[in-house]
C-alpha positions as CSV (number, residue, x, y, z in Angstrom):
1,M,117.3,107.7,-8.2
2,F,114.0,108.4,-6.3
3,P,113.6,109.5,-2.7
4,N,113.3,106.5,-0.4
5,T,111.4,108.2,2.4
6,R,108.0,109.7,2.5
7,T,109.0,112.9,4.4
8,P,110.5,114.9,1.5
9,T,107.6,114.2,-0.8
10,R,105.0,115.0,1.9
11,A,106.9,118.1,3.0
12,C,106.8,119.3,-0.6
13,A,103.1,118.7,-0.8
14,A,102.6,120.5,2.5
15,L,104.5,123.5,1.3
16,I,102.6,123.6,-2.0
17,L,99.2,123.5,-0.2
18,L,100.1,126.0,2.5
19,F,101.4,128.6,0.2
20,A,99.1,128.0,-2.7
21,G,97.1,131.1,-3.6
22,A,99.2,133.4,-1.4
23,G,100.0,136.6,-3.3
24,M,98.3,135.2,-6.5
25,H,95.6,137.8,-6.6
26,A,97.7,141.0,-6.6
27,S,95.8,144.1,-7.7
28,S,97.0,146.0,-10.7
29,G,96.0,149.3,-9.1
30,E,94.5,150.5,-12.3
31,E,91.0,151.7,-12.7
32,S,89.0,149.2,-14.7
33,A,87.7,150.2,-18.1
34,L,84.6,148.1,-17.4
35,S,83.4,149.3,-14.1
36,Q,79.7,148.7,-13.5
37,Q,79.0,152.4,-13.1
38,R,80.7,153.3,-16.4
39,T,79.1,150.4,-18.2
40,V,75.6,151.5,-17.1
41,A,76.4,155.1,-18.1
42,L,77.5,154.0,-21.6
43,A,74.4,151.8,-22.1
44,L,72.1,154.7,-21.2
45,A,74.0,157.2,-23.3
46,G,73.9,155.0,-26.3
47,D,70.3,153.8,-26.1
48,P,68.4,154.8,-29.2
49,Y,65.0,154.3,-27.5
50,I,65.5,157.5,-25.4
51,Q,65.8,159.6,-28.5
52,S,62.9,158.0,-30.3
53,S,60.7,158.4,-27.3
54,S,61.6,162.1,-27.0
55,L,60.6,162.5,-30.7
56,R,57.3,160.7,-30.1
57,E,56.6,163.0,-27.1
58,R,57.3,166.1,-29.2
59,A,55.0,164.8,-32.0
60,L,52.2,164.1,-29.6
61,R,52.5,167.6,-28.0
62,S,52.4,169.1,-31.5
63,E,49.3,167.1,-32.3
64,A,47.8,168.4,-29.0
65,V,48.3,172.0,-30.3
66,A,46.9,171.1,-33.7
67,A,43.8,169.5,-32.1
68,L,42.8,172.8,-30.5
69,S,42.6,174.5,-33.9
70,L,39.4,174.8,-36.0
71,D,39.3,173.2,-39.4
72,S,40.1,175.6,-42.2
73,P,37.2,177.7,-43.5
74,R,35.8,176.9,-46.9
75,L,35.6,179.5,-49.7
76,R,32.9,179.3,-52.4
77,F,32.4,181.4,-55.4
78,G,30.4,181.1,-58.6
79,A,27.7,182.5,-60.9
80,L,24.1,182.0,-59.9
81,N,20.9,181.9,-61.9
82,L,22.3,182.5,-65.3
83,P,19.6,182.5,-68.0
84,T,20.1,179.6,-70.5
85,D,18.6,181.4,-73.4
86,G,21.5,183.7,-73.9
87,F,23.6,183.7,-70.7
88,D,23.3,187.4,-70.5
89,F,24.4,188.5,-67.0
90,N,22.0,191.5,-66.7
91,Q,19.0,189.9,-68.4
92,E,17.4,188.5,-65.3
93,P,17.2,190.2,-61.9
94,M,18.3,187.1,-60.0
95,T,21.5,186.6,-61.9
96,Q,24.5,187.3,-59.7
97,L,28.1,186.5,-58.9
98,S,28.4,184.9,-55.5
99,I,31.3,184.6,-53.1
100,G,30.9,182.9,-49.7
101,V,32.8,181.5,-46.7
102,S,31.8,178.7,-44.3
103,Q,33.2,177.5,-41.0
104,A,32.5,174.1,-39.4
105,L,32.4,173.9,-35.6
106,P,33.3,170.6,-33.9
107,R,30.9,168.9,-31.6
108,G,30.8,170.2,-28.0
109,D,34.3,170.2,-26.3
110,S,35.8,167.6,-28.7
111,R,38.7,169.9,-29.5
112,E,39.8,170.3,-25.9
113,L,39.3,166.6,-25.2
114,S,41.3,165.6,-28.2
115,A,44.2,167.9,-27.1
116,Q,44.0,166.5,-23.6
117,Q,44.2,163.0,-24.9
118,Q,47.4,163.8,-26.9
119,R,49.0,165.5,-23.9
120,L,48.4,162.5,-21.7
121,L,49.9,160.2,-24.3
122,A,52.9,162.6,-24.5
123,Q,53.3,162.3,-20.7
124,R,53.2,158.6,-21.1
125,Q,56.3,158.8,-23.3
126,Y,58.1,160.5,-20.4
127,W,57.3,157.6,-18.0
128,L,58.2,155.1,-20.7
129,R,61.7,156.7,-20.9
130,L,62.1,156.5,-17.1
131,E,61.0,152.8,-17.1
132,R,63.4,152.1,-20.0
133,R,66.3,153.7,-18.1
134,A,65.5,151.6,-15.0
135,M,65.2,148.4,-17.1
136,V,68.5,149.1,-19.0
137,T,70.3,149.8,-15.7
138,Q,69.0,146.6,-14.2
139,R,69.8,144.5,-17.3
140,V,73.4,145.9,-17.7
141,R,74.1,145.5,-14.0
142,E,73.0,141.8,-14.1
143,L,75.1,141.1,-17.2
144,W,78.1,142.9,-15.6
145,L,77.7,140.7,-12.5
146,R,77.5,137.6,-14.6
147,I,80.8,138.5,-16.2
148,Y,82.3,139.4,-12.9
149,R,81.3,136.1,-11.3
150,S,82.6,134.0,-14.1
151,E,85.9,135.9,-14.3
152,R,86.5,136.0,-10.6
153,S,85.7,132.3,-10.4
154,I,88.2,131.7,-13.1
155,A,90.8,133.8,-11.2
156,L,90.2,131.7,-8.0
157,I,90.5,128.4,-10.0
158,E,93.6,129.6,-11.9
159,G,95.2,130.5,-8.6
160,D,94.8,126.8,-7.5
161,R,95.5,125.2,-10.8
162,A,99.2,125.5,-10.4
163,L,98.8,123.8,-7.0
164,F,96.9,120.9,-8.5
165,E,99.5,120.5,-11.2
166,K,102.2,120.3,-8.6
167,L,100.1,117.8,-6.6
168,V,99.9,115.6,-9.7
169,D,103.7,115.8,-9.8
170,V,104.0,114.9,-6.1
171,A,101.6,112.0,-6.5
172,E,103.5,110.7,-9.5
173,L,106.8,111.1,-7.7
174,G,105.6,109.2,-4.7
175,Y,104.1,106.4,-6.8
176,A,107.2,106.1,-8.9
177,S,109.3,106.0,-5.7
178,A,107.1,103.2,-4.4
179,L,106.6,105.0,-1.2
180,P,104.4,103.1,1.3
181,G,100.8,104.5,1.4
182,T,101.2,106.1,-2.1
183,G,99.2,104.3,-4.7
184,Q,98.1,104.7,-8.3
185,Q,94.7,105.9,-7.1
186,D,96.4,109.1,-5.7
187,V,97.9,109.8,-9.1
188,I,94.5,109.2,-10.9
189,Q,92.6,111.2,-8.3
190,A,95.0,114.2,-8.7
191,Q,94.8,114.0,-12.4
192,L,91.0,113.7,-12.3
193,E,90.7,116.8,-10.1
194,L,93.0,118.7,-12.4
195,S,90.9,117.7,-15.4
196,A,87.7,118.7,-13.5
197,L,89.3,122.1,-12.9
198,E,90.0,122.5,-16.6
199,D,86.4,121.6,-17.4
200,R,85.1,124.2,-14.9
201,L,87.4,126.8,-16.4
202,T,86.1,126.1,-19.9
203,D,82.5,126.3,-18.7
204,L,83.2,129.6,-16.9
205,R,84.9,131.1,-19.9
206,L,81.9,130.0,-22.0
207,H,79.5,131.9,-19.7
208,A,81.8,134.9,-19.5
209,D,82.1,135.2,-23.3
210,G,78.3,134.8,-23.7
211,A,77.6,137.5,-21.1
212,R,80.1,139.8,-22.7
213,Q,78.5,139.3,-26.1
214,R,75.1,140.2,-24.7
215,L,76.5,143.2,-22.8
216,A,78.1,144.4,-26.1
217,E,74.5,144.8,-27.4
218,W,74.1,147.6,-24.9
219,V,77.5,149.2,-24.7
220,G,79.3,148.2,-27.9
221,P,82.7,146.5,-28.3
222,L,84.1,147.8,-25.0
223,A,82.3,145.0,-23.2
224,L,84.4,142.5,-25.2
225,T,87.8,144.0,-24.4
226,G,87.6,146.0,-21.1
227,P,89.1,144.5,-18.0
228,M,86.9,143.8,-15.0
229,P,87.6,145.3,-11.6
230,E,88.7,143.0,-8.8
231,G,86.1,144.1,-6.3
232,L,82.3,144.3,-6.4
233,P,80.7,147.8,-6.7
234,A,79.1,149.4,-3.7
235,E,75.8,147.8,-2.5
236,V,72.5,149.4,-3.6
237,R,70.4,149.4,-0.5
238,G,67.0,150.9,-0.9
239,A,63.8,150.9,1.2
240,A,64.7,147.9,3.3
241,D,62.3,148.5,6.2
242,I,59.0,149.7,4.8
243,G,55.4,149.1,5.7
244,P,52.6,147.8,3.5
245,S,51.1,151.2,2.8
246,E,54.4,152.8,2.1
247,L,55.4,149.9,-0.2
248,S,52.1,150.2,-2.1
249,Q,52.7,153.9,-2.5
250,M,56.2,153.4,-3.7
251,I,55.2,150.9,-6.3
252,S,52.3,153.2,-7.4
253,D,55.0,155.7,-8.3
254,H,56.9,153.2,-10.5
255,P,57.2,154.3,-14.1
256,T,55.5,151.2,-15.4
257,V,52.4,152.0,-13.3
258,K,52.6,155.6,-14.4
259,V,52.5,154.5,-18.0
260,L,49.3,152.5,-17.4
261,Q,47.9,155.5,-15.5
262,R,48.5,157.9,-18.3
263,Q,47.1,155.3,-20.8
264,A,44.0,154.9,-18.6
265,D,43.6,158.7,-18.4
266,A,43.9,159.0,-22.1
267,A,41.2,156.3,-22.4
268,D,39.0,158.4,-20.1
269,S,39.4,161.3,-22.4
270,A,38.5,159.0,-25.3
271,S,35.3,158.1,-23.4
272,A,34.5,161.8,-22.9
273,L,35.2,162.4,-26.5
274,A,32.8,159.6,-27.5
275,R,30.1,161.3,-25.4
276,E,30.7,164.5,-27.3
277,Q,29.8,162.7,-30.5
278,S,26.1,162.7,-29.5
279,K,26.1,166.5,-29.6
280,P,25.3,168.3,-32.9
281,A,28.0,169.7,-35.2
282,W,27.4,173.2,-36.5
283,E,28.4,175.0,-39.6
284,L,28.2,178.8,-40.2
285,S,28.3,180.4,-43.6
286,A,28.1,183.9,-45.1
287,Q,27.6,184.6,-48.8
288,Y,27.6,187.8,-50.9
289,G,25.9,188.1,-54.3
290,W,26.7,190.8,-56.8
291,R,24.1,191.8,-59.4
292,D,24.6,193.8,-62.6
293,D,22.5,196.9,-63.3
294,Q,19.2,196.6,-65.2
295,P,19.3,197.1,-69.0
296,N,17.7,200.5,-68.5
297,G,20.6,201.6,-66.2
298,L,18.8,201.3,-62.9
299,S,20.9,199.6,-60.3
300,R,20.0,196.4,-58.6
301,A,20.7,195.7,-54.9
302,D,23.3,193.1,-54.0
303,F,22.5,190.1,-51.8
304,L,24.0,189.0,-48.5
305,S,23.1,185.6,-47.2
306,L,23.8,184.2,-43.7
307,S,23.0,180.6,-42.7
308,A,23.7,178.0,-40.1
309,S,23.4,174.3,-40.5
310,V,23.4,171.5,-37.9
311,D,23.5,167.8,-38.2
312,L,21.1,165.6,-36.4
313,P,22.8,162.6,-34.9
314,W,19.5,161.0,-34.0
315,F,19.7,158.1,-36.5
316,S,23.2,157.1,-35.4
317,R,22.4,156.8,-31.7
318,N,23.0,153.0,-31.5
319,R,26.4,153.4,-33.2
320,Q,27.4,156.2,-30.9
321,D,26.2,154.3,-27.8
322,A,28.2,151.3,-28.8
323,K,31.4,153.4,-29.3
324,L,30.9,155.0,-25.9
325,A,30.4,151.6,-24.2
326,A,33.6,150.3,-25.9
327,A,35.6,153.4,-24.8
328,L,34.3,153.0,-21.2
329,D,35.2,149.3,-21.1
330,R,38.7,150.0,-22.4
331,A,39.3,152.6,-19.7
332,A,38.0,150.3,-17.0
333,A,40.2,147.5,-18.3
334,L,43.2,149.7,-18.0
335,R,42.4,150.6,-14.5
336,S,42.1,146.9,-13.6
337,D,45.4,146.3,-15.3
338,E,47.0,149.0,-13.2
339,A,45.7,147.5,-10.0
340,L,46.9,144.1,-11.1
341,L,50.4,145.5,-12.0
342,V,50.7,147.2,-8.6
343,R,49.8,143.9,-6.8
344,Q,52.4,142.0,-8.9
345,L,55.2,144.5,-8.3
346,V,54.5,144.6,-4.6
347,S,54.6,140.8,-4.4
348,R,57.8,140.8,-6.5
349,W,59.5,143.3,-4.2
350,Q,58.5,141.4,-1.1
351,S,59.9,138.2,-2.6
352,L,63.2,139.9,-3.5
353,H,63.4,141.4,0.0
354,A,62.9,138.0,1.6
355,Q,65.5,136.4,-0.7
356,L,68.0,139.2,0.1
357,Q,67.6,138.6,3.8
358,R,68.3,134.9,3.3
359,M,71.3,135.7,1.3
360,D,72.6,138.0,4.0
361,Q,72.2,135.1,6.4
362,R,74.1,132.7,4.1
363,R,76.9,135.2,3.7
364,E,77.2,135.7,7.4
365,L,77.3,131.9,7.9
366,Y,80.0,131.5,5.3
367,L,82.1,134.3,6.7
368,R,81.6,133.3,10.3
369,S,81.8,129.5,10.0
370,L,81.9,127.6,6.8
371,L,84.8,129.2,5.1
372,P,87.1,129.4,8.2
373,Q,86.1,125.7,8.9
374,R,87.0,124.7,5.4
375,Q,90.3,126.5,5.7
376,H,91.1,124.8,9.0
377,L,90.1,121.4,7.6
378,A,92.4,121.9,4.7
379,E,95.3,122.8,7.0
380,A,94.5,119.9,9.4
381,S,94.3,117.4,6.5
382,L,97.7,118.7,5.3
383,N,99.2,118.4,8.7
384,A,97.9,114.9,9.1
385,Y,99.2,113.9,5.7
386,D,102.6,115.4,6.5
387,N,102.8,113.5,9.8
388,D,101.8,110.2,8.2
389,E,98.4,110.4,9.9
390,G,96.3,111.1,6.8
391,D,96.2,110.2,3.2
392,F,96.7,112.2,0.0
393,A,93.1,112.0,-1.2
394,E,91.8,113.4,2.1
395,A,94.1,116.4,1.8
396,L,93.2,116.9,-1.8
397,R,89.4,116.8,-1.1
398,A,89.9,119.3,1.8
399,R,91.7,121.7,-0.5
400,I,89.0,121.3,-3.2
401,G,86.3,122.0,-0.5
402,E,88.1,125.2,0.5
403,L,88.2,126.3,-3.2
404,N,84.5,125.5,-3.6
405,A,83.6,127.5,-0.5
406,K,85.5,130.5,-1.8
407,I,83.6,130.3,-5.1
408,E,80.3,129.8,-3.3
409,L,80.9,132.9,-1.2
410,L,81.6,134.8,-4.4
411,N,78.3,133.5,-5.9
412,I,76.5,134.6,-2.8
413,D,78.0,138.1,-3.0
414,V,77.1,138.3,-6.7
415,Q,73.5,137.0,-6.1
416,R,73.0,139.6,-3.4
417,R,74.0,142.4,-5.9
418,E,71.7,140.9,-8.4
419,L,68.8,141.0,-6.0
420,Q,69.7,144.6,-5.1
421,A,69.7,145.5,-8.7
422,Q,66.2,144.0,-9.2
423,M,65.0,145.8,-6.1
424,A,66.5,149.1,-7.3
425,Y,64.5,148.7,-10.5
426,L,61.3,148.4,-8.4
427,E,62.3,151.3,-6.2
428,V,63.0,153.7,-9.1
429,G,59.7,155.5,-8.3
430,I,61.2,157.0,-5.2
431,R,64.4,158.1,-7.0
432,H,63.2,159.8,-10.1
433,D,62.4,163.5,-10.5
434,E,58.8,164.0,-11.4
435,G,59.3,167.7,-12.3
436,G,60.0,169.2,-15.7
437,G,56.4,170.0,-16.5
438,H,55.6,166.4,-17.4
439,E,52.9,166.1,-14.8
């Protein structure tokens, strides 16, 4: 009823192990609907922040134009010096109809400084959009890589699951046949490894689904349905070999630093504007008074009045000094924030660069030694088991070790791309176009 020798069962196991995974990862040859480049393009095209920032920039530039304009002149008219004993217009020589106009002049150069402040804040919106695009690109790349890692790990495990199912059958057949050297522990071990694979698949699907849901926030439902490509995108290699001064200059051109620079420049304008408040504000006025003729028919001369008024900001000196000190402190604080941000981004880039170098070393080690050794160990364990010189558990562990090595190499490749995506975010300052009249 059952085989009475070990050779057929072991030969079956050897064939299963040797040909497992061969031809199981055939490419469909179709372009993926969820390639990384297309996913990033969709996220950037559909980001509402870009439009809202453009509208804010337009509003600030319009406010800059408005700030250069003078306040509207004031028109005054009325009847002056009417006699109360009869309200007769030509009774008294001082009675007149008056019409006048006045124009307030702002303090010093406050108009130009206000306009400059609004223009700087408008430029800040330009750099905010560049930073947003860099952030969205990095975020979408990382989410895409998480999905790719989970789904490619699933593909690797799925490729070996049929193998482990067959190994369970082989172990059960050998145990049922009462073959020497085949025990119940082999059956349990094979079943345990199969269950562990199922658990790993469930966990990977959980992570893939979560990453797809988060990616859908950026690109819409496509992230939930589009197939992933079978290969990783091209590497993003930036300024790998760069000196400290060049690195500092590169980081100083980063949009987040530019945002703080424009904010600090606007704060400097606010300081200058606060200084202007100590200067007097003028108002010019002109008034024309028309008088009626005398009762005897003689004409009366009309009146023209010209005047200038000025406020005296002497009694508010303490308040103005306090406002100026506050504006200067805000500007200095923003400059300090800028220096701190540059230092943080430089340190972050250096850390990422060091991590990427270590990842390159790990990848080279896996390709040169670890993965080939795992493959050779799996083959040697199978040959030993097939020749009655090894046991089933050893061959099973060797095969699992080879699978884990493949998945770890995949993790290394994905982590390298993640590090490159983070470095690309920091290096966006050397890639953007600073033209367009924004500077």
